[in-house]
C-alpha positions in Angstrom: -10.6 26.8 31.6 -9.9 27.7 28.0 -6.3 26.6 28.3 -7.4 23.3 29.9 -9.9 22.7 27.1 -7.2 23.5 24.4 -4.9 21.1 26.0 -7.5 18.3 26.0 -8.3 18.9 22.3 -4.6 18.8 21.6 -4.3 15.6 23.4 -7.3 14.0 21.6 -5.7 15.1 18.2 -2.3 13.6 19.3 -4.0 10.2 20.1 -5.8 10.3 16.8 -2.5 11.0 15.0 -0.7 8.3 16.8 -3.5 5.8 15.8 -3.1 6.8 12.2 0.6 5.9 12.3 -0.6 2.4 13.1 -3.6 2.1 10.8 -1.5 3.5 7.9 1.3 0.9 8.6 4.0 3.4 9.6 4.5 1.8 13.0 3.9 -1.7 14.6 2.7 -2.0 18.1 4.0 0.8 20.3 7.0 1.8 18.2 7.3 5.3 17.1 5.9 8.3 18.9 4.1 11.6 18.4 4.2 14.9 20.3 2.5 18.4 20.0 3.4 21.6 21.6 0.9 23.7 23.5 2.5 26.9 24.7 5.5 25.8 26.8 4.2 22.3 27.3 4.9 19.4 25.0 2.2 16.7 25.0 3.7 13.3 24.1 2.7 9.8 23.7 3.7 7.6 26.7 6.1 4.8 26.8 4.9 1.3 26.1 1.2 1.9 25.9 -0.8 0.8 22.8 -2.4 3.8 21.2 -5.8 2.2 21.2 -5.8 2.0 25.0 -5.1 5.8 25.4 -8.0 7.8 26.9 -8.5 11.5 27.5 -7.4 11.1 31.0 -4.0 9.6 30.0 -2.6 13.1 28.9 1.1 13.1 29.3 3.1 16.3 29.1 6.5 17.8 29.9 8.0 21.2 29.8 10.9 22.1 27.4 13.5 20.9 29.9 11.8 17.5 30.1 10.3 17.7 33.5 6.9 16.1 33.6 4.1 18.5 34.2 1.0 16.5 33.2 0.0 12.9 33.9 1.5 9.9 35.5 2.5 7.7 32.6 6.1 7.7 31.6 6.9 9.8 28.5 8.3 8.1 25.4 11.9 7.1 25.6 12.5 9.3 22.6 11.7 12.5 24.5 15.2 13.9 24.0 14.8 13.8 20.3 11.4 15.5 20.3 12.5 18.2 22.8 15.7 18.9 20.7 13.5 19.6 17.7 11.2 21.9 19.6 14.1 23.9 21.0 15.9 24.3 17.7 12.9 24.9 15.3 9.5 26.5 15.1 7.9 22.9 15.2 4.3 22.7 16.5 4.2 18.9 16.3 6.7 16.0 15.7 6.0 12.5 14.4 8.6 9.7 14.6 7.9 6.3 13.0 9.6 3.0 12.1 8.1 3.0 8.6 9.4 -0.1 6.7 10.5 1.4 3.3 12.0 4.5 4.9 13.9 2.5 7.5 15.2 0.2 4.7 16.4 3.3 2.8 18.2 4.5 5.9 20.3 1.4 5.8 21.4 1.9 2.2 22.3 5.6 1.6 23.3 8.7 3.4 20.6 10.8 1.6 17.5 9.7 -0.2 17.9 10.2 -3.9 15.7 13.0 -5.4 13.4 10.6 -7.1 10.3 12.9 -6.8 9.6 16.6 -6.6 7.9 16.1 -3.2 11.5 16.2 -1.8 11.0 20.0 -1.9 8.2 19.7 0.6 10.7 18.6 3.2 13.1 21.4 2.3 15.4 19.5 -0.1 17.1 16.1 -0.2 16.4 14.2 2.8 19.4 13.2 4.9 20.1 10.2 7.0 21.1 10.9 10.7 24.0 8.6 11.7 22.9 5.7 13.9 22.9 6.3 17.7 21.1 4.3 20.5 17.5 5.2 20.8 16.5 7.7 23.4 20.0 9.2 23.7 21.2 12.8 23.4 23.6 11.5 20.8 20.7 10.5 18.6 18.9 13.9 19.3 22.1 15.7 18.3 22.4 13.6 15.0 18.8 14.2 14.1 19.2 18.0 14.5 22.2 18.0 12.1 20.3 16.0 9.6 17.3 18.4 9.9 19.3 21.5 9.1 17.2 23.3 6.5 14.8 20.4 6.4 11.5 19.4 8.0 12.2 15.7 7.9 15.0 13.2 8.0 15.7 9.4 8.1 17.3 7.8 11.1 19.9 5.2 10.2 18.7 1.6 11.0 15.8 3.2 12.9 13.1 5.1 11.1 11.8 8.6 10.3 11.2 11.9 12.0 9.3 14.8 10.6 7.9 18.0 12.1 5.3 20.7 11.1 3.3 23.5 12.4 0.5 21.2 13.0 0.0 17.4 13.7 -1.6 17.0 10.3 1.3 18.7 8.5 3.8 16.6 10.5 1.9 13.4 9.7 1.5 14.2 6.0 5.3 14.9 5.8 6.0 11.5 7.3 3.6 9.8 4.9 5.2 11.5 2.0 8.7 10.5 3.0 7.7 6.9 3.4 6.1 7.0 0.0 9.1 8.4 -1.6 11.3 5.8 0.0 9.0 3.1 -1.3 9.1 4.7 -4.8 12.9 4.8 -4.9 13.2 1.2 -3.7 10.7 0.1 -6.3 12.4 1.9 -9.2 15.8 0.7 -8.0 14.9 -2.9 -8.0 14.6 -3.1 -11.8 17.7 -5.0 -13.0 19.8 -3.1 -15.6 18.0 0.2 -15.0 18.7 3.2 -12.7 16.0 5.7 -11.6 16.1 9.1 -13.1 16.7 11.7 -10.5 15.7 15.4 -10.3 18.3 18.0 -10.4 18.8 20.6 -7.6 17.2 23.2 -9.8 14.2 21.1 -10.5 13.7 20.4 -6.9 14.1 24.1 -6.0 11.5 25.1 -8.7 9.0 22.5 -7.3 9.6 24.1 -3.9 8.6 27.5 -5.2 5.4 26.1 -6.6 4.6 24.1 -3.5 4.9 27.2 -1.3 1.7 28.5 -2.9 -0.1 25.2 -3.0 -3.6 25.3 -1.5 -3.7 29.1 -1.0 -6.9 30.9 -2.0 -6.6 33.4 -4.7 
C-alpha cells in the first residue's frame, strides 16, 4: 500500500512538473518530456497527450529495460534517452525541453560559453550533444557523452536535458540553463561588443560555494 501511495504521489509531482514546463514557456504543446525514478520503475510522461489532460489514473511506467509495467498509454518517444541517463547516473528525475533560447544556442556553438557562474551548478561548461534523430539510441548515446561530468546538456537543433536527485532539482537546472542561454544570446547581440566570459578557475570557485548553498549551519 505504501509503495503504491508513493508511486501515486510521484506521478502527481511528475504531472505538476510537466505542466510547469508549459506554463514557464520551456515547451509548446506536447513537446519535451519528464520522468522520475521510483525504485526500479521509471514513471514517464506519455506520448502525444497534453499535460493538462493527464489524470492520476494515467500513470505510465517502465522498468529500466524499457518494458512497460504501469498504465496503457504509450511512453514518450524519448524513452531511450531517459533510460540511458538513469542507467549511467544517480539521477532521480530527468527533464527534457525544447526551450527556445537553449535550442537557439544549440545551433550556434559546441559548448555554451561561460557567461555566468551558474554554469557550475551543472558541473561545468555545458556541452552540446551532436544532432541525432529524436527517440533513437544514437541520440541517447550522444546525450550521455555530453553529460559526462555534468548534470545538463544541450541537444543540437533540438533542446535541453537535465537531471537531478528530485524533480524540483531537475526542473530548476533546466530553467537555469535556459536563462543562461538567453543571457548569452542577449549579450552577444550587441554590435561591436563581446561578452566577458568566466575563467575555468572562476567557475570552479563558484562550484565550491554552490555546494554549500542552502545548507543549515
